[in-house]
N, C-alpha and C positions, 0 to 999 in steps of 0.2 A: 504494499499499500504506500501511498504518498504521505510523508510525515512533514508537518509544519511546526516550526518553533516560534512561539509568540504570536502576536497579532499580525495578520497578513494584510497588505495594502497593494492595490493595483489601480491603474488608471480606469476611468469609466469605460473606455473603449475596449478594455480587456475583460469585460464581464463574462464572455463565453469562451475565454481562453483557458487552456490547461496551465496552471501556475506551478512552476518548478522552482523551489528555493535553492538556487545555485550558491548563493552566499547568504550569510546571516548578518542582519543589521546593515549599517552604513559605515564605510571606512572613514568618512569625513565627520558626520554627526555633530556639527557645530552650529548649524543654522538656529537662530534664536526662536523661531516660530514653530519648528518641527518637533513633534513628540513621537514620531512614528517608530523610531528605533532606539530610544534612550534606555530601554530596558535590556538591550542586547549588546554583547561584545562582538565586534566584527570578526568574522572568519569566513574562509572559503570551505565549503563542505567537501568531504571526501568524494572523489569521483565514483567509487564503487557504490556508495549509497545512492547517488543520483542515477547510475546505470540500473540499479534494482528498481527504482521508482519509475523510470521510463519503461522498463519491461512490464511492470504491473499495469501502468496506464495503457500500454499497447494491448494488453489482454482484457482490460476491464473498461476502457474508454475508447471504443472504436471511432474512427473517423475524425480524429483530432486534426484541426486545420490551423489553429493558432496556439502558440505557447508564449507565456510571459515569464522571463527569468527574474525572479525576486532575489534578494530584497532590494535595498536602496540603490545600490550602484554595482550590479553584477559585472558591469563592463570593466571594473578595475582589476578583476581576476586576470591571471596570465592568459594571453591569447591562445596558447597551446591547450590550456584547460577548457576554454570556451569552445575551441574547435572540437575537442573530444565530445563535449555535450551535444554540439550541433550534429556531429556525425551519428551519434546514437539516436537523436531525434529524427533525423532524416531516414534512418533505417527502420525505425519503429513505426513511423507515420507516413505512409506514401502520399496522403492527401495534404500534408503540411504545406502551408503557403506563407506563413509569417512567424518569425520569432522576434520578440521585442524585449526591451529592458529599460529601466530607469538609467539615466547617465548623468552623473554629477559633472560639473565643470572639471573637477579634479581628476575624475576617471578619464575624461576625454583628453585632458592634457598629457596623461601618461601613455595613451595609445597613439601609435603612428598612423598616418593615413593609410599606409600599406596594410597594416594589421586590420584596421576597420574595413578596408575594401575586401580583404581576404575573408573576414568574418561575414561580411555581407554576401559574398558569393556562396558561402556555406549556409546562409539562411537568416543571419541576424541583421534584419533590414530596417528596423525602426527603433529610434531612441526617444525617450521622453526626458526633456531637459527643462528644469525649472529656472527660467531666466529671472523671474520674480520682479525685477525692476531694471530699467536702464539708467537709473540715477545712482551715481557713485555713493552719495551720502546714505541713501536707503540701503544699498548693498552692504555698506560698512556696518550700519546699525543692525542688519540682519545676520552679520557675520557669514556672509555668503562665501567669502574666501577668494573672490575675484572682483576685478573692476569691470565696468561696462565694456571697455575695449578688449579685455581678456575674454569676456563672455562672447563678444562678436568673433574673436579669433577661434574660439571653441566651435561656434556654430558653423563658421566657414570651413573649418577643418572637417567637420562631419559631412558637409555638403560635398566637399572635394572627394570624399570616399564613396559617394553615391548612396549613403544611408539616408533614409528619410528621417526628418526631424519633427517632433511634436513638442511645441514650447508652451510654457505657462507663464502668465503674468499675474501678480498678486495685487488686486485692487485694494486701496487703502494702506499700502505699504509705507507711505511717506507722511501719513497723517493729513490733517486738514490744510496746514500751511504749505505742505509740499505736494499737494495733490496734482496740480497742473504740471509742475516740474517733473514729477514721477511719470505722469501719463505721456507727456511729450517725449521725455527721454526714453521711455519704454518703446514707444512707436519707432524712434530712431534706431534703436538696437534691433528690433524685429525687422525693420526695413533693411538693415545692413546684412542680416542673416538670410532673409527670404526662406523661412521654414515652410514645410509642407502643411503643417497644422499649427494653429494658434488658438489658445484658450485662455480664459480668465477665471480666477478663483478670487475669493474675498479673504483678506488677511483675518484670521480668526484665532485669538489667544486660546491656548490649550493649557490646562493645569500641568504643572511639572516642567514647564519650559521657561526660559528667561522672559519671553514675551508674556506668558501667563503670570509670572511674578509681577511684571510691570502693571498688568491689568488688575491684579489684586490690590495694588497700591494706588489704583486710579490714575496711572500715568500713561495708559494707552488710550488713544483717541479712536473711538468707534465711529466711523463715518455713517451717516444716515443712508437709507436706501436712495434718496434723492441725490445726496452728495456722491455716492458711488456711481449712480447713473451718469452724473455730470462728468466724473472722471473717466468712465468708460467711453463717453461720447468724445472727449478730447483724444483718447487713445485711438479709437476707431477712425476718427476723422484724419488722424495723422498717418495712418497706414498707407503705404504705397507698395503693395505686393502684387506680384505678377501671376500668382497661381497658388493660393493658399486657402485652406478651409478654416473658418472661424467658428468656435463654439463657446458659449458661456453656460453650458448645461450642467456644470458641476453643482452639487447640492448646496455649496456655500453661497452661490450667487442669488441675488434677489430677482434678477431678470434673466430669462433664458432667450438668447439670441443665437441664430445660426445662419451661415451664409458662406458663399465662395467669394474670395477677394481676387480681383477688384470689382467683379460684377455686382455684388450685393452690398458693397460698402455704403453707398448713398441711402439705400433702403433701410439699413440698420441704423445709420445715423439719424434718419428721419423718425424711426421708431423711438429712439431715445429723445429726440426733440419733442415728440408727442408726450412722452412721459414727463419731461421737464416742464412742459407747458400746462399739463393737466395732471398733476401728481395724484389727485384724489381718485382718479380712475385708472391709475397705473396697475398693470398686472403683476405686482410684486408677489414673490413667493412668501407665504406666511412664515413667521419665525419657527413655528413648530415643525415645519417640513424642511427646514434648512439643516445642513450637517456638514461634517468634514469628509 
């Protein structure tokens, strides 16, 4: 059977994927807002365990087409180790069409373009990268570990390898005073990278994190749904993408928007203008249905 250690996390688009815990935890694990892996010590799992789990899935979960390699940044493991996993997956699942993983900036920095290209050819064709913000001050506050220019370099490195990139921006990451700066800078970074997918989440304090501690002391600014809509409007209006899919369907968002850029940008901006002009009738997600 497949064994999981601790709480499992995966992107919304991996809901129907086989989740294989190639690594435990996150090798970086310093982001102030993230509670996902604070109870785990990072390590790479023994390959023999993973081979047994893949064999079990082959016999008990027929027709697997997508696999997500957990935990936080499986890409940081040695390329030879990842190739062995991909070889096993390809042998076990003839219908397999996609393998994906979270990719921290730090794990992208240690991978060469040639390694990522070779892994893509073996099946690892999609990374999820949390950009969070294009504003250096916000990135520093979040202890993201990279600057905006370094984040751009990471994204372009992935693009060069031919791997598709799904990126996330955190609305509300710079507070009220930094909202416009954060939105405009985030659009610039995303424009410079040109990822295949772009999504937004809302910065949400979680107990047991530095951000949660700030919130307990009343030192974290919770933007209102209207303020978040205004920030999202600035971000979307600043995007100049040539072929990207946008989603704000994560449960933390108050508004769910979807479209292909650049085709649907003006439509989504207009939808936000409608919200800002008539907030009483805005289709905000109720608090009880929001989550992480």
